[in-house]
ZAMARGU-4260 file (C-alpha; in steps of 0.2 Angstrom, whole numbers, plus 5000, padded with zeros to 4 digits):
<rodrens>
0) 5144/4953/4966 | 5157/4966/4972 | 5160/4974/4989 | 5159/4992/4991 | 5168/4999/5007
5) 5162/5015/5014 | 5179/5020/5021 | 5187/5021/5039 | 5199/5008/5035 | 5212/5014/5048
10) 5214/5020/5066 | 5209/5012/5082 | 5209/4994/5075 | 5223/4981/5080 | 5230/4979/5062
15) 5226/4993/5050 | 5240/4988/5038 | 5232/4971/5035 | 5215/4980/5032 | 5223/4991/5019
20) 5231/4977/5010 | 5215/4967/5009 | 5205/4982/5002 | 5218/4988/4991 | 5220/4971/4983
25) 5201/4969/4981 | 5199/4986/4973 | 5214/4984/4961 | 5208/4967/4956 | 5191/4974/4952
30) 5182/4964/4966 | 5178/4980/4976 | 5175/4999/4977 | 5180/5010/4991 | 5176/5028/4996
35) 5187/5038/5008 | 5182/5041/5026 | 5189/5056/5036 | 5201/5045/5045 | 5208/5038/5029
40) 5211/5056/5022 | 5219/5061/5038 | 5231/5047/5036 | 5234/5052/5018 | 5239/5070/5023
45) 5251/5063/5036 | 5259/5052/5024 | 5261/5067/5012 | 5270/5077/5025 | 5256/5088/5031
50) 5255/5093/5049 | 5241/5084/5057 | 5237/5079/5075 | 5240/5061/5079 | 5223/5059/5088
55) 5207/5048/5087 | 5218/5032/5083 | 5229/5039/5070 | 5244/5037/5082 | 5241/5019/5083
60) 5240/5017/5064 | 5256/5027/5062 | 5264/5015/5074 | 5258/5000/5065 | 5264/5006/5048
65) 5282/5008/5055 | 5285/4989/5051 | 5280/4991/5033 | 5292/4995/5019 | 5292/5011/5009
70) 5285/5004/4994 | 5269/4999/5003 | 5268/5016/5012 | 5269/5024/4995 | 5255/5013/4988
75) 5244/5017/5003 | 5247/5036/5000 | 5243/5034/4981 | 5228/5023/4985 | 5220/5035/4997
80) 5223/5050/4987 | 5215/5042/4971 | 5199/5038/4979 | 5183/5047/4973 | 5171/5055/4985
85) 5156/5044/4982 | 5150/5031/4970 | 5133/5031/4960 | 5128/5013/4955 | 5114/5004/4946
90) 5109/5019/4934 | 5107/5031/4949 | 5098/5019/4960 | 5111/5017/4973 | 5124/5030/4981
95) 5138/5025/4993 | 5147/5039/5002 | 5156/5039/5019 | 5144/5051/5028 | 5130/5052/5016
100) 5125/5063/5002 | 5111/5075/4997 | 5102/5072/4981 | 5108/5088/4973 | 5126/5083/4976
105) 5125/5065/4969 | 5136/5062/4954 | 5145/5079/4956 | 5162/5083/4960 | 5168/5098/4971
110) 5176/5103/4987 | 5159/5105/4995 | 5153/5088/4989 | 5169/5079/4995 | 5168/5088/5012
115) 5150/5082/5014 | 5154/5064/5009 | 5167/5063/5022 | 5160/5073/5037 | 5141/5076/5033
120) 5134/5093/5039 | 5136/5100/5056 | 5129/5115/5065 | 5145/5121/5073 | 5140/5116/5090
125) 5145/5102/5101 | 5135/5090/5111 | 5137/5084/5129 | 5150/5072/5124 | 5161/5085/5115
130) 5156/5079/5098 | 5150/5090/5083 | 5131/5092/5082 | 5126/5086/5065 | 5111/5091/5054
135) 5100/5076/5051 | 5101/5077/5032 | 5093/5060/5030 | 5077/5066/5038 | 5074/5078/5024
140) 5080/5067/5010 | 5068/5065/4995 | 5080/5058/4982 | 5076/5043/4971 | 5093/5035/4975
145) 5096/5024/4990 | 5110/5031/5000 | 5121/5019/5010 | 5133/5028/5022 | 5141/5028/5040
150) 5153/5040/5049 | 5141/5041/5064 | 5141/5025/5074 | 5123/5018/5078 | 5118/5003/5088
155) 5107/4996/5074 | 5107/5000/5056 | 5090/5008/5052 | 5082/5015/5036 | 5076/5033/5035
160) 5069/5040/5019 | 5079/5027/5008 | 5095/5030/5017 | 5104/5019/5029 | 5118/5021/5041
165) 5128/5005/5042 | 5141/5010/5054 | 5137/4999/5069 | 5152/5003/5079 | 5163/4987/5077
170) 5178/4996/5084 | 5168/5001/5099 | 5162/4983/5102 | 5147/4984/5092 | 5145/4975/5075
175) 5152/4975/5058 | 5138/4977/5046 | 5135/4976/5027 | 5120/4978/5016 | 5117/4966/5002
180) 5110/4975/4986 | 5098/4974/4978 | 5090/4963/4991 | 5092/4976/5004 | 5097/4963/5016
185) 5107/4967/5031 | 5121/4956/5037 | 5130/4959/5054 | 5144/4951/5064 | 5147/4955/5082
190) 5164/4963/5086 | 5176/4951/5095 | 5180/4964/5108 | 5180/4983/5112 | 5195/4990/5103
195) 5192/5008/5108 | 5180/5017/5120 | 5168/5028/5111 | 5165/5046/5117 | 5147/5043/5116
200) 5140/5026/5122 | 5133/5016/5107 | 5117/5012/5117 | 5114/5031/5120 | 5095/5033/5120
205) 5093/5014/5118 | 5076/5015/5126 | 5068/5023/5110 | 5054/5012/5106 | 5051/5016/5088
210) 5063/5016/5073 | 5070/5032/5065 | 5058/5030/5051 | 5042/5027/5062 | 5047/5042/5072
215) 5049/5053/5057 | 5033/5047/5050 | 5024/5053/5065 | 5023/5070/5057 | 5017/5071/5039
220) 5022/5084/5027 | 5007/5092/5018 | 5018/5096/5003 | 5020/5077/5000 | 5001/5076/4995
225) 4994/5092/4989 | 4995/5101/4972 | 4996/5093/4955 | 5004/5076/4957 | 5011/5064/4944
230) 5013/5047/4952 | 5024/5034/4944 | 5017/5016/4944 | 5023/5000/4939 | 5007/4995/4930
235) 5002/5011/4921 | 5017/5022/4920 | 5012/5039/4926 | 4995/5043/4935 | 4991/5062/4936
240) 4981/5069/4950 | 4974/5086/4948 | 4977/5099/4962 | 4958/5102/4966 | 4956/5083/4968
245) 4971/5083/4980 | 4963/5096/4991 | 4947/5086/4992 | 4957/5070/4997 | 4966/5080/5010
250) 4950/5086/5018 | 4943/5069/5020 | 4960/5062/5027 | 4962/5076/5039 | 4945/5075/5046
255) 4939/5058/5045 | 4953/5045/5042 | 4960/5033/5055 | 4979/5034/5061 | 4987/5037/5044
260) 5001/5024/5048 | 4988/5010/5045 | 4984/5017/5028 | 4994/5007/5016 | 4981/5003/5003
265) 4964/5010/4997 | 4954/4998/4985 | 4950/5004/4967 | 4933/5008/4960 | 4925/4995/4949
270) 4917/4997/4932 | 4900/4989/4928 | 4898/4979/4912 | 4894/4987/4895 | 4876/4991/4894
275) 4866/4976/4890 | 4857/4974/4873 | 4844/4963/4881 | 4827/4970/4884 | 4824/4975/4902
280) 4842/4973/4907 | 4854/4987/4910 | 4868/4975/4915 | 4871/4957/4911 | 4885/4944/4913
285) 4885/4941/4894 | 4892/4959/4891 | 4906/4957/4904 | 4911/4940/4896 | 4912/4948/4879
290) 4923/4962/4885 | 4936/4950/4892 | 4935/4939/4877 | 4939/4955/4866 | 4954/4958/4877
295) 4961/4941/4874 | 4957/4934/4891 | 4953/4915/4889 | 4948/4911/4907 | 4938/4921/4920
300) 4933/4919/4938 | 4914/4923/4942 | 4911/4928/4960 | 4895/4931/4970 | 4894/4950/4974
305) 4890/4951/4992 | 4879/4966/4997 | 4890/4973/5011 | 4903/4987/5013 | 4920/4986/5006
310) 4932/4983/5020 | 4951/4983/5021 | 4958/4973/5036 | 4976/4974/5042 | 4979/4960/5055
315) 4995/4958/5065 | 5001/4943/5074 | 5004/4953/5090 | 5006/4970/5096 | 5025/4969/5094
320) 5022/4968/5075 | 5011/4983/5076 | 5025/4993/5084 | 5039/4987/5074 | 5031/4986/5056
325) 5018/5000/5057 | 5026/5011/5070 | 5010/5012/5081 | 5008/5009/5099 | 4994/5004/5111
330) 4981/5002/5096 | 4978/4983/5097 | 4983/4971/5084 | 4975/4977/5069 | 4962/4988/5060
335) 4947/4987/5049 | 4943/5002/5038 | 4932/5008/5023 | 4937/5011/5005 | 4939/5030/5010
340) 4951/5026/5024 | 4939/5028/5039 | 4937/5017/5054 | 4924/5004/5050 | 4919/5002/5068
345) 4915/5017/5080 | 4915/5005/5095 | 4933/5002/5100 | 4928/4986/5110 | 4918/4979/5096
350) 4932/4982/5084 | 4945/4974/5096 | 4933/4958/5097 | 4931/4958/5078 | 4950/4959/5075
355) 4954/4946/5088 | 4942/4934/5080 | 4950/4936/5063 | 4968/4935/5071 | 4963/4918/5079
360) 4956/4911/5063 | 4973/4916/5054 | 4983/4908/5069 | 4972/4892/5068 | 4975/4891/5049
365) 4994/4892/5052 | 4994/4907/5041 | 5008/4916/5050 | 5020/4901/5047 | 5014/4896/5030
370) 5017/4914/5023 | 5032/4917/5034 | 5024/4934/5040 | 5018/4942/5055 | 5005/4954/5047
375) 4993/4953/5032 | 4982/4965/5022 | 4965/4958/5017 | 4952/4964/5005 | 4935/4960/5010
380) 4916/4963/5010 | 4909/4965/5028 | 4890/4962/5030 | 4877/4968/5034 | 4877/4983/5023
385) 4866/4991/5036 | 4880/4990/5049 | 4889/5004/5040 | 4876/5012/5030 | 4863/5015/5043
390) 4861/5034/5041 | 4860/5031/5022 | 4846/5018/5024 | 4836/5029/5036 | 4838/5046/5028
395) 4837/5041/5010 | 4831/5024/5006 | 4819/5021/5020 | 4812/5039/5019 | 4809/5038/5000
400) 4801/5021/5002 | 4790/5026/5016 | 4784/5042/5008 | 4781/5035/4991 | 4772/5020/4998
405) 4760/5030/5008 | 4757/5042/4994 | 4754/5029/4980 | 4742/5019/4991 | 4731/5033/4992
410) 4733/5038/4974 | 4729/5021/4968 | 4714/5020/4979 | 4707/5036/4973 | 4710/5031/4955
415) 4701/5014/4957 | 4686/5023/4964 | 4686/5035/4950 | 4689/5022/4936 | 4671/5017/4938
420) 4665/5034/4932 | 4672/5031/4915 | 4682/5048/4915 | 4693/5049/4900 | 4712/5046/4904
425) 4708/5039/4922 | 4712/5021/4917 | 4729/5026/4909 | 4733/5035/4926 | 4728/5020/4936
430) 4739/5009/4926 | 4754/5021/4927 | 4752/5024/4946 | 4749/5005/4949 | 4765/5002/4941
435) 4774/5015/4951 | 4767/5007/4967 | 4773/4990/4962 | 4790/4997/4958 | 4792/5006/4975
440) 4787/4990/4983 | 4801/4981/4974 | 4812/4995/4979 | 4809/4993/4998 | 4810/4974/4997
445) 4827/4976/4988 | 4836/4986/5002 | 4828/4976/5016 | 4837/4961/5009 | 4853/4969/5015
450) 4849/4974/5032 | 4848/4964/5048 | 4851/4969/5067 | 4869/4970/5073 | 4871/4968/5092
455) 4889/4961/5093 | 4902/4952/5083 | 4892/4936/5080 | 4880/4947/5069 | 4893/4951/5056
460) 4899/4941/5041 | 4916/4944/5033 | 4919/4938/5016 | 4937/4941/5011 | 4942/4939/4992
465) 4960/4945/4991 | 4975/4941/5002 | 4983/4957/4996 | 5000/4958/5005 | 5011/4950/5018
470) 5029/4953/5024 | 5040/4953/5009 | 5026/4949/4996 | 5012/4958/4987 | 5001/4943/4980
475) 4995/4951/4964 | 5006/4938/4956 | 4994/4924/4961 | 4978/4920/4951 | 4961/4922/4959
480) 4959/4904/4961 | 4974/4904/4973 | 4966/4918/4983 | 4949/4909/4984 | 4958/4893/4989
485) 4969/4901/5003 | 4955/4911/5009 | 4944/4896/5010 | 4956/4888/5022 | 4955/4903/5034
490) 4936/4903/5033 | 4935/4885/5039 | 4942/4891/5055 | 4927/4902/5060 | 4912/4898/5049
495) 4901/4909/5061 | 4911/4925/5056 | 4919/4921/5039 | 4909/4918/5023 | 4918/4909/5009
500) 4913/4918/4992 | 4904/4906/4980 | 4913/4907/4963 | 4914/4898/4946 | 4929/4897/4934
505) 4925/4896/4916 | 4932/4898/4898 | 4925/4913/4889 | 4923/4902/4873 | 4914/4888/4883
510) 4895/4890/4879 | 4890/4877/4892 | 4900/4887/4905 | 4893/4903/4900 | 4875/4897/4901
515) 4879/4890/4918 | 4886/4907/4924 | 4871/4916/4917 | 4859/4904/4925 | 4868/4906/4942
520) 4868/4925/4941 | 4849/4925/4936 | 4845/4914/4951 | 4856/4925/4963 | 4848/4941/4958
525) 4830/4934/4957 | 4832/4929/4975 | 4838/4946/4980 | 4856/4945/4978 | 4866/4960/4972
530) 4874/4951/4957 | 4891/4945/4952 | 4909/4951/4949 | 4919/4944/4934 | 4938/4945/4935
535) 4952/4938/4923 | 4959/4922/4930 | 4975/4931/4933 | 4976/4945/4945 | 4985/4957/4933
540) 4981/4955/4915 | 4987/4964/4900 | 4979/4964/4882 | 4983/4972/4866 | 4978/4989/4872
545) 4987/4988/4889 | 4980/4984/4906 | 4964/4975/4906 | 4950/4979/4919 | 4954/4969/4935
550) 4935/4966/4938 | 4918/4970/4931 | 4902/4970/4941 | 4886/4964/4934 | 4872/4970/4946
555) 4854/4962/4946 | 4839/4971/4940 | 4831/4973/4957 | 4847/4979/4965 | 4849/4993/4952
560) 4833/5001/4959 | 4842/5007/4974 | 4856/5014/4963 | 4846/5022/4949 | 4829/5024/4958
565) 4813/5014/4960 | 4807/5018/4943 | 4823/5015/4933 | 4815/5000/4925 | 4801/5010/4917
570) 4803/5009/4898 | 4806/5028/4895 | 4819/5028/4909 | 4828/5012/4903 | 4830/5019/4886
575) 4839/5034/4892 | 4850/5024/4904 | 4856/5013/4891 | 4865/5027/4883 | 4876/5029/4898
580) 4895/5030/4895 | 4908/5020/4903 | 4925/5026/4897 | 4928/5038/4911 | 4924/5025/4924
585) 4935/5012/4915 | 4949/5024/4915 | 4947/5028/4933 | 4946/5010/4938 | 4963/5006/4930
590) 4972/5021/4937 | 4966/5017/4955 | 4970/4999/4953 | 4988/5004/4947 | 4990/5016/4962
595) 4983/5002/4974 | 4996/4989/4969 | 5009/5003/4969 | 5006/5008/4987 | 5007/4990/4993
600) 5023/4987/4984 | 5031/5002/4991 | 5025/4997/5009 | 5032/4980/5007 | 5048/4987/5000
605) 5049/4997/5017 | 5049/5014/5008 | 5045/5029/5018 | 5027/5032/5023 | 5026/5047/5012
610) 5029/5037/4997 | 5015/5025/5001 | 5003/5039/5005 | 5007/5047/4988 | 4998/5032/4980
615) 4984/5031/4994 | 4980/5049/4993 | 4980/5048/4974 | 4966/5034/4975 | 4956/5045/4986
620) 4959/5061/4976 | 4954/5052/4960 | 4937/5048/4968 | 4933/5067/4966 | 4933/5066/4947
625) 4917/5069/4939 | 4911/5052/4936 | 4893/5046/4938 | 4893/5038/4955 | 4879/5026/4950
630) 4891/5017/4939
</rodrens>
């Protein structure tokens, strides 16, 4: 590890010559780098015989240097003259400059670049303290490199768009700060005393509640999310989002989404299993297990698929965490939203009660201490389905069921009366419409299984299945057994609200295990359950052809009636549906999965919200692709 000084080695301090000797020695020995500050270059001009004003601490440095010999003075002059304006480290990932540097200037050399590095950019005006008014170049920074700089003293070092000012005013009685890279860890030491009085107090505007980054993120730039986007991800290289899909996503977000500062993740879609070869089945666990086996996956987790609504929960330990980590004020201690970024609850009081229950369960499970965090993002299923899909149930499923049932009862009655007359073709019609009547009865029974009245928090059931992220960690490096185990500990704290997801772990080559899973799935679906989700044992799995599907759903015969229609099981319809194609859905699931993981990793790394939203908007935009929504 090497030190990199960002200049300002002299002036105002009690012993500038000793500072120069230390830094020069470290640089000459290869233990450090150093860029020049404006005070350093003013001293260099003085030592070179230029006419400069002995102001802003330079007079003190000149006086201190009078006790040094000529050889040392010449060394200082040469050292200061030889410093480069800025450094670019780690293959362009890190830039160090005294006053910062715009992206287009990085790695270049010119008078303009050197001037910006030492002074930044000013408006030509002065503030009430007589200091130059500076353009906030960092607020518009979009570069890939992290920029570490100083020049303008600040009470606390804060990130803004991957830039950080670490000049915390040690000479003015503040702190001496350093940034450890690549850990991005700040280390500060309090000044022993006030060595000089600043023109502007260090605590100027100290009553500001939000960080610079959170204040900046209050206003989002539409250019960050519209148009054709090519998003770089760790799991799947580049993901392309078409312009027309970006527009659709923006429409949803701008009209229906909750406070965008909560939106750090949207879950991916999930592909069904390959079409079953078994008679009368469109989906079956055997096909999902065959897929994973073909990808080289040896062990899988089979989880019961709850018939609820996908819900993302962000729960914070307290309101202070909401303010400091998410930049949100007066909005409770968490949120629950749908897979399209909309508030799950329309009743604020009900949501607050729900979030409070989840928070208490986490607290009682010692979750905050165990994970060394004060917030968590959970992926879950929230039941009943009817709580969120009331309009869909009433306007689509119930209306279809009621109308079809009423009509078919009369049709079958008439055909029964007519059958005794021995009219040609009547028996065939009676058989056909009796079958239709039976299928519509099965259809109404199916959707009713997922409905129950909700009058308060006690009527909800929450089934988490992923602990997605906590402070400093995205838990995709843990296997699904770990997730189930840790979630089980939380569920034990409130069995009335939480529902631990039943699951089985099997080897894909174990015939007994396969038979057990198939039998379990059959029993679940025959009793009205939706089905099963089968996942590789590891959260992220790659095979010979790249990323493997993170999950495959196997839905039951009866549940598929509310997806494909009451009569989907008729032989002529089943034959047609068995020709469905899955390649588009599979590709979509992998791209959305990669974007979801990427958005969480960017948030945990404390990247600007626009970088997180690039991925979140990407997931929502991909949902507009022309993929059969029934898959």
